[in-house]
Steps between C-alpha positions, in 0.01 A plus 500: 500500500553622153873461534467139617278423192743661269791297652315156520340515150687754296859480612472842664411681197150585407395498128398852473221721634149395460187701443273267680322588828288313736196659680435466882438139590171388638525196734196276554492203746369186346409146626847379354714805603535836366456673161680803384356694199661793325527660148812507305523784238760577242623147461712438190524170304805281590520607862535263786330519836516339842359546849657462839294415804626586860344387816610681811784656299637161376489395136265201443636319196184277486283809440747666261595461142793518272504717182255391234365658185224742547200275419243760401439636151424862574712784659234535781372209689327429837715236683383274782766302701370230734717426795437185712392531867764252618721697724280814514486595869289778671711799565771398266518745200502367136681719256474436123745670263465497119809536279514557122843427354639513851356845575259533795184644343238425769474372864227470765469368852222319678471421869292186570 
């Protein structure tokens, strides 16, 4: 999906390599849906991030974001993304992908 993100948001050209990485994602069911928690390390000021959510292999734009400036003040942060339960179905996998400046730095999958 990195190529699709590069084409959609960066005109097919990524802004240069990133040092940031994301740890393995931990998924936790909640009353309102699903939470994904992970740690991003090596983040540099001025970078943009976005995440994409897929259900059953299909992009869910309502549970995905466009590029936004990194909102945290330190190069290492624990991040939690809350996903709505609307549309979650037993047996249909949920995949979350995290991108920094268009580069895929972390992904995880959960099977409700």
